[in-house]
N, C-alpha and C positions, 0 to 999 in steps of 0.2 A: 276459446273454442270448446263447444260442448260435444262430448263423445257418448254414443249410445252403443252398447254391446248386448246383443240378444242371445238367448239360449232357450232350449226347451221344445223345439219342434219335433216332429216325428210322424210315425205311422200309427194309427189307432183305428179300431173297428167302429162302425156306426153305433151310436149310443154311448161311446166311451168319453173319456175326459183327458185333457192335456192342460198344462199350465205353461204359458210363455213368460219369460222373465226378461227384463231390460234393465241393465245397469247404467245409470247416468253419472257422468263425471261431475255434474253440478245439479243442484236442486232449484225449485222455485218456478219452473216453467209450466206452461200448458203441456200436458202429455197425452198422447193418443196412440191408438193402434189402428193401422190400416191394413188392408189385404189386397192382393192383386191376383186375379185369375189370368190364365194364359191368354195373351192377345188383348188384354183389357187394361184400362188405367187403374191405378190404386184407388180404392174406395174406403170411406170411413167405416170403422167398426165400433170403436169405443173411445171416449176421451174424458178428461177431467182436468181441472186446475190442480196444481200441486197441493194446495191446502183447502180444497173444496170437497164438500160432502154431496155433490150433485153430479154424479157421472152421467154421461150421455151415451146412448147406444143407437146403432142403426136398428130398424125394426126387426130385421131377420134374426138378430141375436138376442133380443130382449128376453129375459127370463132364463137364458142359457149361459151367457157369458157375463163375467164380472171383472171390471178393471179396478185395481187398487194400487195404492202407493204406500211403501214403507219409507217414511221420511228419514229415519235414522240410518238406514242402509242405502238410501238413494236408489231404491229399486222400484220399478213399475211392473205390475203383473197383469196378465190376462188369463183368468181361469175360464176354461172352455169346457162346458158340460153338454151332455146330450148331443154330441157332435154328429153331423150329417155329412154324407158324401158331398153335398153342395158347399160345405165349408172348406173343402180342399183348395188351398191357395198358399201363396207366399205371404207371410205376415210380417209387417214392419212396425217397429216402434218409432215414434216421431215426437219431436219436441219443438216448443216455441211457436205453436200455431195459435189459432183463435177458436174459442168456443162460444156459440150462441146458447140459447136455452136448450136446444134440441140436437145440435150437430156441431162437430168441430172440423175446422179446415186445417190442413197440415202446415207446419212451419218448415224451416230450411234444414233441420237436422234429422237424419235418418239412421236407424240401425242397419245392420247388414242384411237383415231378413232371415226368417225362419220358415222352412217348408212344413206345412201341416197337410198330411194326407189321410183322408178318412175313407177307408175301404175294408171290405171283408175279404 
């Protein structure tokens, strides 16, 4: 059983930065970050293979968000810069999905979620 534990959400002003962290009990999976706006389904934000140097991003976060993996620590990060109020959502770490060249679909393993609120 793969377990994912997230940390790092919070309140930040527009233009600010936050880093989300996801501790994985096992390595080697496709890893992704998804977010959910109130009343909507979860949507893809960023994803990559565990040993891949080709991260994928949804268009709205390209150039602002960066996904990375620390293999030794089994940690997955989402660095979020230049945050906008439209980024306000619950963010979820995900594992064991599938990535094409441009997008990732979620797998069955989810973290507990981290609320990110961008507001002045």
